[in-house]
N, C-alpha and C positions, 0 to 999 in steps of 0.2 A: 569853683576849686577843686571839686571833686571830681569832673570831666577833666582835667586837666591833672591831678593825680595818676587821673586812669590811664591818660596820655603816654603820661610819663613811663608809667609801668610797659605799654605796649611798646614805647621805641625802646624799653632796653630789650626788650626780648625777641621782637622780631628783627629792630634794625642793627643790633650792636653784632647780630651772627655773621651779618657781611662787612664785605671790604669797605674801607674807608672812605674810596671812590664813589661808591652806592649810595652811600648816607649825604646825600646832597641836602643843603636846607631846602630846596624846593621842593622833594620826594618827604622830609619830615615834616613840612607846614601842610602837606595834602594830605600827610596820614591824621597830624592833628584837626584837621578841619574837618575829616572825611569821619574820624570817631567824634567830633563833638556834633555833631549833627549838621556844619554848617551845606554840606553838598548833599541836596537831598536824590533820592533814588540810590544812594550807593549802600545805607546800611539804614536798616527797618528792625526798629526794635520792637516788637513783640510781647504783651504783658501775658505773663504768666498765669494759664488758665487750671484752677482748684480740680474741675471734669476731666475726669478720663475719656472722654467722647468726643472735645472738640478739637477739628484740625488744626494745625498752625503752619504758618506759609514763612518761611524764610528765604533770603537773600542775603547771603554772607560771603563774599568772594574767599576770604581768607580763614574760615574757621573750619577747623581741622573736624569739629563734629557734624558738619552737614549731615550726614546721611545717619545720624542716632536719632533712635525714636523721639516721641513727643515725651518732652521731660515730665508733663505729669503726671507721669506712669511709676514714677520714684516710689516704693513704699506697698505698690499693688502687691496684692497676697492671692486673689485669684484671679487667674487669668484672663482679661478681656481684650479679644484680639482687636475690636475696632478702636479703642482706644491709643494702637500705636499707630494710627493715622495720622500723618503731616504731607502738607505739602513745600515743596521747595523751587528756586527758580534758578535754573541751571542754562550753560548756554546752549544753542543749538545753531544750525542751518538748514537754510530751506532750498531743496534742491531740486527738479525735476525727478521721479521715479524712476526714469530707466538710466541715470547716473549716479545711484544712490552708491553702489558696489564699486566705483571708482575713485568716486571721495572716500568712501573706506579706508580703501587702500591709499590713497594720498595721505591721510589724516590720522592714520592708526595710529601713529602718536600721542594726539589729541581726542580721538572719539575715546567716549565713557567705555571702562572694561571691566565695570560691578558687578557678578555673575547676576542673575535674577532680574537686572534691568532692561529692558530693550534699548539698543542703541538706535532703531530705527522705528519708528510713530509715523502715523499718518495725519496728514492735515484734514482737520475736519471741516474745513472751508475749502480746498481744493486737491479734488481723487486723483489731481495730476500728479502732485508734489508729496514729500515726505520732511520730515523733519529729520536731522541727524545728531543727535546728542553727543554734546561733547561734556570731556571730565571737568567741571568747573575748578578742579585744583591746577588742569593743564591749561585752563584759560581764565585763569584768574580778576582779567580788567574785562572781558566781554569782548575779545579783540583777538584775533590772530596772529601769529608773528609773521614776520616779512617770507619767511619757504614757505608759512601753508597758504598762504595770501597767493604767493607766486603759483605755488600746485593749482591751486583754484581758479587762477586766471588761465590755466591752460585748459582745464576744462571745460569756462567759460562758466562757471559760478559767482555770480555775488560773493564776494566774502563777510558782510554782513551779518554780522552774529546779532542773531533777536533772543530773547528771555521768551523762555520755556517754564511754563509751572507744573514739575513732574510731581506728583502723587507717589507717595511709600508709604507700604502698608505692611503690615506682619509678616508678609509672605516674604517683604524684601528684605528682613534683617538677619543675620545669622544669631545665631542662638547666645553667642558670647556677646554679641550687642545688646539683647532682649535683657541677658542678665545684667550686666553694667549698669543700663538706662534703672532698672527695677531696681535693683541693692542699694542700700542705703551709700552712699560716697565713698570710696578710700575703703571698703570693705572686697576682699579676695573675692574672685567671679570665677567659680568651676563649673565648666562647661565641658571637660573629658570625663569619661567612664569607660568603665570595663564592660563589651558586648557579649551574651552568652547567647549565642541565638536568636532568638526575639527579645532577649530582655538586659536590657540595662543597669548594670550596675552601681550606684553611687554611695562615694564617702562624702557627707555634706559635714560641713563645719558647724560648730553651733549656731554662731550667726546667722548660719544658710537657714535654720529649721523652721524658722516661721514662714519662711518662702517653697520651701519643699517642694507643694506639690505644684503648685507657677511652677519651677525647676523642671520638673518631672515631664508636666504637659508639654514643657518649649522641647527638652529634650526629645520627645515621641513625637512631637510635629517635625523635627527638623531633621532628624534619620529617617528613610526610608524603611520598613522593616520590622524598626522596633515598636512592638507593641503592648510592653511590660516596664516599667523603671520600678526600681529598687532601691531602699536606702537602707545601709549597714545600719542593727541600732544596738551590736554587742559587739565584742570581742570575739575572735574564732575562739572556738570550745579548744583544749587542750587535749580531749579527749575524740570526738569523731569528727573534729576539725572542719564545722559549720557554723554556723552563726543564724541571730535572731534579725530579720529584715523587716521591712515595711513596704509596702506596696503602695507609691508615691500618684502614681495613673497609670489606666489602659486596664489590659482586664488582670484578674488574677490567677495567672497559669502560667505557673513554675516549671513545669515539665516541660523540656526543650531539648533540639537535636542541634550539635554543634558539628565544628569539621574542623581537622586540627592535622597537620600533615597529609592530606588527602584519607582521612581516616574519619567514617560519621561516628560519633559518642550519642548517646541518650542519658538523659540524667534527670533528678528532681533537684535544683538549683539549691532548694529550702532545704534540702535534709544530705547534700552530699558537698565534699568540696571538688571547686575548679577554678583554676585562675590562667584566661585566656593570657597573659603575658606569659607563660612558660612554656608557651609552644616551643620557640628556639632550642629550650634545656631539653623539653624531648626529645627532642628533632637528634640534637648533638650524642649524647648519651645513648641512643637506641645505634646512631653511626658507628658506634664502637664494636658494638657485636657481630657476629659471624655467624653462619649458618652451622648449627650444632650446639653452639655452644649453650650454655643454661643459663636462666636468670631467675635470682629470688629477689623477688619483690615485695618487701617488708610492711610498706606501708601504702598498698596498690591506687585508693580511691575506685575509680570506675573505668582504670586500666589503661590510663595513656601511656607508658612505658608497655605495661604488659602484653596488651594487642600489637603493636608494632614491631616488638620483639618476636613476638609468635608470627608475624607475618615474614620475617626473615628466616624464618626455619628454627626457630631458639625453642629450644624446650623451658614453660614459663610456669613459676611454680609463684601464684600472687596470691596475698592474703591482705585483707582490712578488717579492722575490728567492727566499723562501722556498719550495722546490719541493714542497714541502705545502701550504703557503696559496694557491698557485697553482693546484692543483688543487683543493683546496675551493671557490677561488673560482669557478674553470670549474663544478663541480658545483651551487653558490647560484644562479649566473646561473641553471640549465637548472632548476632547484627551483622559481626564480619566474618564468620564462618570460621573461628582460630578455637570454637569450643574444645576441640579435641587437642588441640598444643596446651593447654593451658590448665594447671590444678589448680581451683582457686580453697580460698580458705579465706572463716571468720574467725579469728584466733586475735588475740594479744599477741602483741609483737616478739616480746620475749620467749611466750608458748611457742611459736610460730620457727623460729630462729632455733629453740630449745627439741621441737618435735620434728615437723617435718625436712627441715635445713639440716640438722642433724644427721636423720636419717638419709637422706640422698647423699650427703658428702662423706659418710661413712661407708657407705655401698660403691660411690665411683670415685673417688679418690685413688682408693688401692687396686685399682685397675686400669687405671692409665698408665699406658706405656711414654717410654720417651719420646715417640714421633708422632704421638696422638697429638692433635691441637686445642682440643675443646677446653674452651676456657667458662669458670665460672662466676661469674658478678652476682653482686647483693648489692640492689638498690634499698636506698634507706633517707626515704624521702619523708620525712617530717622535720622540718626546719628548727622548729621548738623543744625538742625535745629527744631526735634521732642519735645525738651522741652520748645520752647516758643511757641509749642501748648499746653500747660497743662494749661494756663489759661483759656482756654475755658469751662474747667469744673467745672469753678466758680459758684454757683445756675444754672449748665444747670435744673437741675429739679427744678420741682415746689411740695409740698407738703408734707406730712409727711413721715418721713425717714422709709425706708426698714429695715429689720432686720441685723444687721452689717455685718453676715456669709454671706448674698447677697449682699452687694456691690461691685462694678464690680473692677476687678484686673488692672490694666496700668501697660504693660510693654514697657516702656520707652528708647530708643536705643539714646546714645551720647557718644562724643568723648572727651576728657580731655587729656591735658597738663599737668595737675596741677600736684603738687608733691604726692598728697593723691586724686588719681581720683575719687574714691568713695564717698569721704565727698564732693567734689569738685560740682559732679552730684548734690548730694543730697541736697544740699544748693543751686543751681539751679533750682531744681526741687520747692523748699521750697520756691522762692522767687514768681514762676509762679504763685504756688496754693494758695499764702497767710497762709498758717501753717505750723506749722513742723510735718516732720515725724521721728521725731527722738523714735526709736523702731519698727515702723510700714511698713519699708522697707527694700528689700537686694540688693544689690549690686553686679553681676552678669558678673566677667570680660573676655570678650567675643575673644577680640583679641586684640595683637598690631600693630596696620594700620603702625607705622612709631617710627624712635627711639622718644622716648619722647612724644609718642600719642597711647594713649586707647583707644577702643571702649567698652564700658560696659551697660547691661542692670541693669536699674532700676525697681524694683516691687515691686509694693503697691497696698491697697486697696483704694480709694478713700475716705478718711474721710467725715464721711455724713453732717457734718458743712458747709462743702469744697461743696458737690453735691448736694445738696439741699436746695434750697428756700422758707422757710416757710411761708404760706398763712396770710398776717393779721387777727388780730380778726374780 
């Protein structure tokens, strides 16, 4: 009765998907017989072994999990690579080694294509022959179709398909397959990460924490060049934009070197903020700058805006409150030979705007002539708080306004969970500035940070009536 119910479910899932003409009574009866054990050799049931080290031989032509690791690894928290071994029975052709390439070309749709597994293996009993491994999902009944058989006949190869015992090891499985086999069934598997030089940065969920060291080791094994895996253990600090992290696998070396848009940066990932997902945005904004422009980078970090801007022959004033970021900013300016074009500061953002920025604008703007094309850009890349700093621009300068074309352009980054994030950020910016930006700003979507949380860049020229305080007559 149990087998009958099981086969009924198989019929529902496997046969009701096909056309009615394909679900003939003989085919249904064959499936019932196959899964009830009446046809020997077609389906082998193997007892589950609780040990992590026993190999398993599986011969199942319709099983989509054919290439998954040994089921005994479920729940493993310390990585045991030997436990992932299993042997599967796959279809193969025995051919003379001289015609192997011809056979591969003729059967390219049926030959095994899985990365990491050899398609051609030696025959231990005949040095003049080779086994060509076929894809068990393309040759499910261990017999080739008419077109494949005809191609083999032209090559004078016997079309008989044999059963080859293929051993799979830890090295043959992808990281996602390994983690899906280890974590409890139905739980989310995270195989993605941010790469910062030799460091892989994970954001694990609570249910993954018991397996964190195994996950870290798997990520390191499967990604050449990764020698350290860390997991974030706290939210980003709003002051210095860094966070606590735990080393899960590899060396405890968090000083790394990265390359972004053909520029090299060195940094201590545990002490400064670096996000490789922002490389496109860094490049987009720097492309807006022209030689001779002036860039004020209020929250500069280690220099992803400041250094490429200096290389475009802009004059750069870069600031960061974090002493570690300031030190690495100086280091990276020297590394890229732009230290003479970048003036670096270690100040609070408000003090930087009210000090060096106001001083430079007060000096430069009155001297600009109508025909001069020097542009002033102020970048504020602190998405959690930058909008709150916009009130600093209220009457920052005293005197008669410069020409409208010369007014500084602000690029302010912000997060929003609003259904209309562009409007939300614009309204928050207007509240800080005390004026409307309708028709005078643009919002560029940068990236999706989390479900229902967007990061945008709001760009606008500071209105003259906001920036300037006119002197009393």
